[in-house]
FIFI-505823 format. One line per field, with one value per residue (C-alpha): residue number from 1; residue in one letter; x negated, y, z. Coordinates in pm, whole numbers, plus 32768, in hexadecimal, padded with zeros to 4 digits. Example, Ala and Ser with C-alpha at 12.3 -4.5 7.8 and 13.67 -1.06 7.14 Angstrom:
<nodes>
nulo: (1/2) .
torse: (A/S) .
X: (7B32/7AA9) .
Y: (7E3E/7F96) .
Z: (830C/82CA) .
</nodes>
This chain:
<nodes>
nulo: (1/2/3/4/5/6/7/8/9/10/11/12/13/14/15/16/17/18/19/20/21/22/23/24/25/26/27/28/29/30/31/32/33/34/35/36/37/38/39/40/41/42/43/44/45/46/47/48/49/50/51/52/53/54/55/56/57/58/59/60/61/62/63/64/65/66/67/68/69/70/71/72/73/74/75/76/77/78/79/80/81/82/83/84/85/86/87/88/89/90/91/92/93/94/95/96/97/98/99/100/101/102/103/104/105/106/107/108/109/110/111/112/113/114/115/116/117/118/119/120/121/122/123/124/125/126/127/128/129/130/131/132/133/134/135/136/137/138/139/140/141/142/143/144/145/146/147/148/149/150/151/152/153/154/155/156/157/158/159/160/161/162/163/164/165/166/167/168/169/170/171/172/173/174/175/176/177/178/179/180/181/182/183/184/185/186/187/188/189/190/191/192/193/194/195/196/197/198/199/200/201/202/203/204/205/206/207/208/209/210/211/212/213/214/215/216/217/218/219/220/221/222/223/224/225/226/227/228/229/230/231/232/233/234/235/236/237/238/239/240/241/242/243/244/245/246/247/248/249/250/251/252/253/254/255/256/257/258/259/260/261/262/263/264/265/266/267/268/269/270/271/272/273/274/275/276/277/278/279/280/281/282/283/284/285/286/287/288/289/290/291/292/293/294/295/296/297/298/299/300/301/302/303/304/305/306/307/308/309/310/311/312/313/314/315/316/317/318/319/320/321/322/323/324/325/326/327/328/329/330/331/332/333/334/335/336/337/338/339/340/341/342/343/344/345/346/347/348/349/350/351/352/353/354/355/356/357/358/359/360/361/362/363/364/365/366/367/368/369/370/371/372/373/374/375/376/377/378/379/380/381/382/383/384/385/386/387/388/389/390/391/392/393/394/395/396/397/398/399/400/401/402/403/404/405/406) .
torse: (X/X/X/X/X/X/X/X/X/X/X/X/X/X/X/X/X/X/X/X/X/X/X/X/X/X/X/X/X/X/X/X/X/X/X/X/X/X/X/X/X/X/X/X/X/X/X/X/X/X/X/X/X/X/X/X/X/X/X/X/X/X/X/X/X/X/X/X/X/X/X/X/X/X/X/X/X/X/X/X/X/X/X/X/X/X/X/X/X/X/X/X/X/X/X/X/X/X/X/X/X/X/X/X/X/X/X/X/X/X/X/X/X/X/X/X/X/X/X/X/X/X/X/X/X/X/X/X/X/X/X/X/X/X/X/X/X/X/X/X/X/X/X/X/X/X/X/X/X/X/X/X/X/X/X/X/X/X/X/X/X/X/X/X/X/X/X/X/X/X/X/X/X/X/X/X/X/X/X/X/X/X/X/X/X/X/X/X/X/X/X/X/X/X/X/X/X/X/X/X/X/X/X/X/X/X/X/X/X/X/X/X/X/X/X/X/X/X/X/X/X/X/X/X/X/X/X/X/X/X/X/X/X/X/X/X/X/X/X/X/X/X/X/X/X/X/X/X/X/X/X/X/X/X/X/X/X/X/X/X/X/X/X/X/X/X/X/X/X/X/X/X/X/X/X/X/X/X/X/X/X/X/X/X/X/X/X/X/X/X/X/X/X/X/X/X/X/X/X/X/X/X/X/X/X/X/X/X/X/X/X/X/X/X/X/X/X/X/X/X/X/X/X/X/X/X/X/X/X/X/X/X/X/X/X/X/X/X/X/X/X/X/X/X/X/X/X/X/X/X/X/X/X/X/X/X/X/X/X/X/X/X/X/X/X/X/X/X/X/X/X/X/X/X/X/X/X/X/X/X/X/X/X/X/X/X/X/X/X/X/X/X/X/X/X/X/X/X/X/X/X/X/X/X/X/X) .
X: (7D9B/7CD4/7DF4/7DBA/7E51/7ECD/7F09/8040/80DE/8113/8217/81BD/82BB/820B/80EE/81AB/8258/80A7/80A7/8168/828F/822B/808E/80FB/81FA/80BF/7FE1/8102/811F/7F9E/7F59/80BA/80F7/827B/8284/8354/839D/84D6/84F1/8397/8314/81B3/8248/8343/81EC/8109/823B/822C/80E5/80AD/81D2/8182/8001/80A9/818C/8151/7FF0/7F89/807E/809E/8174/8284/828B/8278/83C2/8459/83F5/84A2/85D1/85F3/871B/8601/8505/8638/863D/84E1/849C/8514/854D/86AD/87C6/880C/871D/867D/851E/8451/8304/82AF/8307/8252/8118/80FA/8143/7FD4/7F59/7FCB/8001/7EDE/7DFA/7D4A/7ED2/7E4C/7CE3/7D39/7E56/7D13/7C4D/7D54/7DA2/7C13/7C2E/7D32/7D37/7BE4/7C04/7D0C/7C89/7B21/7AD8/7969/78AF/7754/780F/78ED/77A2/7703/777C/7714/7751/771E/77C0/7897/78BB/7A4B/7A52/7B31/7B32/7AC8/7BDE/7CA5/7C04/7B1F/7A2C/7963/77FE/7794/76C2/75BF/75BD/7795/77E5/7815/796F/7A14/7A24/7915/79CC/7926/790E/7992/790E/799A/787C/78E0/78B3/794D/792D/7965/7A95/7B53/7AF4/7A78/79FA/79DE/79E0/7A06/7931/7960/7823/76E7/7606/7697/7664/7509/7533/7400/750F/7656/760D/74FD/7638/7725/7614/75B9/7717/7756/7622/75E4/767B/75BA/764D/769B/7596/75E2/7572/753D/74AD/737D/742A/73D9/722B/71B2/70A7/70D9/7250/7208/7122/71C5/72FF/71F8/71CE/7348/735D/7414/73CF/73F4/7392/7380/72AC/7176/7145/7084/6F52/6F6B/6E0E/6DA5/6C7B/6C97/6C3D/6CA2/6D07/6D02/6E79/6EE3/6F7F/70C5/710F/71BC/732F/73C4/73A3/7272/710B/7067/6F09/6EF5/6F25/6E49/6E06/6DDB/6DB7/6E71/6E0A/6F04/6F1F/6D8E/6C84/6C44/6CF1/6E14/6D4D/6EB2/6EA3/6FCE/6FD8/6FFC/70A1/7011/7118/7130/7251/7270/73C1/7358/71BA/715E/70B7/7197/7112/71D3/7177/71FB/7198/721A/7116/71F4/72C8/723D/71D0/72E9/73D9/7335/73A5/74F5/7538/74F2/75BA/76E7/7693/7744/7883/78A4/78B6/7989/7A51/7A41/7A9D/7BD2/7C15/7BEF/7CB7/7DA9/7E29/7D62/7CBA/7C23/7D78/7DC9/7F04/7E96/7D93/7D3E/7C84/7D69/7E33/7D13/7C81/7E1E/7E2B/7CCE/7D2C/7EA7/7DC1/7D0D/7E01/7EF0/7D9C/7D8C/7EE2/7E99/7D1C/7E29/7F08/7E12/7D4D/7EBF/7F0D/7DD9/7DB2/7C8F/7C54/7D35/7E08/7EEE/7F0D/7F85/8081/8101/80FC/8211/82BF/82F2/82E9/843D/84CC/84B0/8550/8647/867E/8712/8842/895F/8922/8824/881F/883A/8709/864A/867B/8620/84EA/84B7/84DF/8443/82F6/8361/8316/81DA/811E/8197/8106/7FE0/7FA8/8006/7EDE/7E2A) .
Y: (7499/7416/738F/7212/71AF/706E/6F26/6F06/6DEF/6CA2/6B85/6A05/69DE/6ABF/69B4/6872/68F4/6912/6770/6757/6634/65F7/65A3/6483/63FA/63D7/6340/6262/61B5/61D7/6109/605C/60E5/608F/5F44/5E55/5F66/5FE9/6086/6108/61AC/624D/63C3/6381/6282/63D5/64D2/63D7/63E8/655D/65A3/6493/652C/6672/6635/6567/654F/63D5/632D/61B7/60DA/60A3/6285/6288/61AC/6297/63B8/630C/62AF/6424/64E3/65E2/651B/64B2/6616/6655/6568/6498/636F/62BA/6364/6241/619E/60F0/6052/5F80/5F82/5E43/5EC9/600B/5F08/5E40/5F45/6018/5EBF/5EDA/6003/6060/6122/61CE/6294/6355/634F/63FD/64FC/6547/658B/6651/673E/676F/67E8/68B0/69B7/69D8/6A95/6B55/6B7F/6B44/6C60/6CA4/6CA9/6C37/6B26/6AD0/6A69/697B/6853/6784/662C/655E/6435/63DC/6283/6213/60EA/5FC7/5E6B/5D22/5C97/5D4C/5D1E/5C81/5D89/5EAA/5EA6/5E19/5F35/5E8C/5D3C/5CC1/5CD9/5B97/5BC0/5C55/5CA3/5D6C/5EF8/5EE9/6009/60D3/61D7/6306/63B0/64FF/6640/67A7/68A9/6A0B/69AD/68AA/6702/66F5/6578/6420/62C5/61C8/60D5/5F84/5EDB/5EB0/5F54/607E/608F/6152/62B2/6287/619D/6235/639F/6358/62B5/6422/64F4/6458/6449/65AC/6693/669B/67AF/68E1/69E0/6933/68E4/680C/67ED/66B8/6660/65B7/645E/641E/6471/638C/6467/639C/63D6/6533/6553/6494/6565/6674/65B2/658F/671A/66F3/6854/67EB/6882/67AE/67BA/6724/6676/670D/6636/668D/662B/66D1/6744/68BD/6902/6A71/6B79/6CD4/6D18/6E59/6E03/6EBA/6F9B/6F1B/6E95/6EB3/6D5B/6D06/6D55/6CAF/6C4E/6BAC/6BBD/6AA8/6985/684B/66DF/6619/64CD/6390/6291/6244/6309/6344/649A/6499/656E/661D/6776/682D/6945/694B/6A8C/6AAC/6B6C/6BAE/6B82/6C83/6C0F/6AA9/6AF3/69C5/69E2/6988/6928/6942/6845/68AB/68A0/6A0C/6B23/6C28/6C83/6D08/6C84/6D38/6C98/6B35/6B32/6BDE/6AE0/69D9/6A7D/6A4D/68B8/68DD/6925/67AF/6757/6839/6788/661D/66A6/674B/65D3/6544/663E/6693/65A5/6454/63B9/6302/625A/618C/612B/5FE8/5ED7/5E9A/5F4D/5FC5/6045/60DF/6189/6254/62A1/6341/6411/6469/64FD/65AF/6676/66B1/6767/681A/6879/6933/69AA/6A80/6AE0/6B5A/6BFD/6C96/6D0B/6DAA/6C9F/6C4C/6AB2/69A3/6981/6AAE/6A92/68F7/6959/6A6C/69A5/68D7/6999/6A51/68A6/6863/69D3/6992/6833/68C3/69F9/68CF/6857/6904/6942/69D4/6B48/6BFA/6B5D/6BA5/6CB5/6D1F/6C43/6D95/6E95/6E03/6DD6/6F67/6F96/6EEE/6F83/70D5/709D/704E/7180/7275/71AB/718A) .
Z: (6C17/6AC0/69D5/69B5/682F/6870/6748/669F/6773/66CF/674B/674A/666E/654A/6585/6591/642E/6387/63A4/623D/6242/60ED/615D/627D/6168/609B/6176/61DD/608F/6048/61AA/6180/62CF/62B0/621D/62B9/63DB/63CE/6533/65AF/6465/647A/6466/659A/6664/663C/6680/67AB/67F6/67DF/68C8/69E6/69FD/6A18/6AF4/6BE8/6CDD/6CBE/6B7A/6B69/6A98/6B9F/6BA8/6A0D/6A29/6B04/6A4D/68EB/697D/6A16/6955/6967/685E/67A1/6742/6732/6644/652E/6594/6553/6646/6754/6759/684F/689D/69AD/6A09/699C/6828/6883/68BB/6779/66B9/6728/66DC/6594/64F6/6406/64D9/637B/636F/6461/643A/62B6/638B/6496/6352/62B0/63E4/6444/62B7/62CA/6425/642C/62E5/63A7/64A6/64BB/6598/65A7/6480/64EB/65D3/64D4/63EA/655A/65AC/66DD/6712/684B/68E9/6A13/6AC4/6B0E/6C08/6C1D/6C8C/6BEA/6CBC/6B83/6A5E/69AC/6959/69AA/69E6/6B32/6BF6/6D2D/6DDE/6E01/6F5F/7035/70B6/6FB2/6E43/6DCD/6CFD/6B7D/6AD0/69BF/692F/685D/67A5/6714/6647/667D/6599/660A/6704/6636/6641/64CC/64E9/65CD/65C8/6725/6732/6811/6767/686E/6765/6779/68F5/68B3/682D/6739/668B/66B8/669D/6571/64C4/6507/64B4/6395/62C6/632B/637C/6200/618D/6127/61AE/632B/6471/64FF/66B0/67C0/691B/6979/6940/6830/680C/66F4/6661/6519/64FB/652C/63EF/631B/639C/62EA/61CF/61AA/61A7/6313/63AE/6525/6682/67B6/68EB/6953/6AAB/6BB0/6BA2/69FB/6989/6815/6752/6714/6585/65A8/6699/65EE/65F0/66B6/67E6/681E/696C/6A4C/6AB5/6BEA/6C06/6B3E/6B1A/69B7/6A24/68AB/676C/66CB/6594/6638/6612/6705/67C7/67A1/68FB/6881/6858/66F8/66A5/6592/6498/640F/643C/654D/65D3/6743/680A/6986/6A63/6BFD/6C82/6D9D/6E2A/6E3C/6E94/6D3C/6C12/6AEB/69B0/6846/6718/65BF/645E/6426/63DD/6398/64C5/65E2/66E7/67CE/66BC/66D3/6850/683D/6720/6858/696D/689B/68A7/6A06/6964/690B/6A91/6ADA/69BA/6A17/6B9B/6AE0/6A30/6B8B/6C7B/6BC9/6AA8/6B8E/6A91/6B84/6BD9/6AAF/6A2D/6997/6991/6841/6781/6686/677A/681C/66CD/66C6/6815/67BD/6699/66FE/683B/6755/665B/67BC/6816/66B6/672A/6844/67D3/66A3/678D/68D1/6789/66D7/682D/68EA/69CB/6ACF/6B48/6AF8/6C2C/6C11/6A8B/6AD0/6BA8/6AA9/69B8/6A75/6AC6/6952/68EB/699A/6974/6824/683E/68FB/6827/66FA/6824/681A/697B/6962/68F6/6A43/6ABB/6944/6982/6B13/6ACC/69B6/6AAE/6BBE/6AE8/6A97/6BE8/6C37/6AE1/6B61/6CD4/6C78/6B86/6CE1/6D6D/6C4C) .
</nodes>
């Protein structure tokens, strides 16, 4: 039996303590979060939303009310002792609390945690961009993107778009769109890439949603290094194909590595050189085209960068299935933004917990995170010491069992 080295176990309480109270206080003053508010202060409201996302399979303002009024949350947060609230007050707070407070807290965390837990060096320098849509009934909101024809006998569904940049394992930047013009990825993706993709040490990756050849040309002119994919019916004009092809991988067989002009919607080629790598996907039995403006990486490295684009699809699925971002807490754009920012911060904390404790996936880390969160709270209550010791002994037993069976 081979020995296995385990990462040092890091508790949820350790991770939560990394978010400085001084930071949230400073941001609160900057954005006047607690102006004319005595009870539902900014940090307490953040703690409540985070707590609910971790503990509830389907959070709502009624669930927020139950959590806020519970003894456990009183020991977890800095809320005023004995204070109770109603779901209507929480809904009003979601509408009015400055979302920029949560945006700046998210931006601080998206800088701080990757520097500590960034992982693979190559992946740390790759940003993947994509969008996901959230449906909501137009009977509930007077905003949103319209898609298709409205149904005859019921309210139409409108869309909310979340466009995200994932750097390494962590969300780096996000935009929440409700305006019709951002329904097109040619607008939404291009906008977020232009504002976040011009770091000379970084590479970006995006999917077929953004195919505008002129936008790719402008990215190149602006010094944005990118990798994307071409459609099966990709049209191009070969200028040079002298590069030596790499050996096949387990999945890919490389067919060409060329310099090309790409055709736009018209029959006119865009006279701007791009690198085109063609490969045969042996598993899915299809041709893949990778388009890039980087010359200093091998064809295998370009294909590997694009392979990691799938990470953002997995991340979106996690946000929807485990943190329930499709189940909106508020019907105001401000409240939706607050929910998205806090969900992304919850995702970062879970990612840190997963990395630090050498865990896989998202479901099991979330369960363990919740267990430790409750134990941490109960441990601060005078009758909770025995439960803390019991849970610690159980954790040691599980680790020992995993080690024996490794």
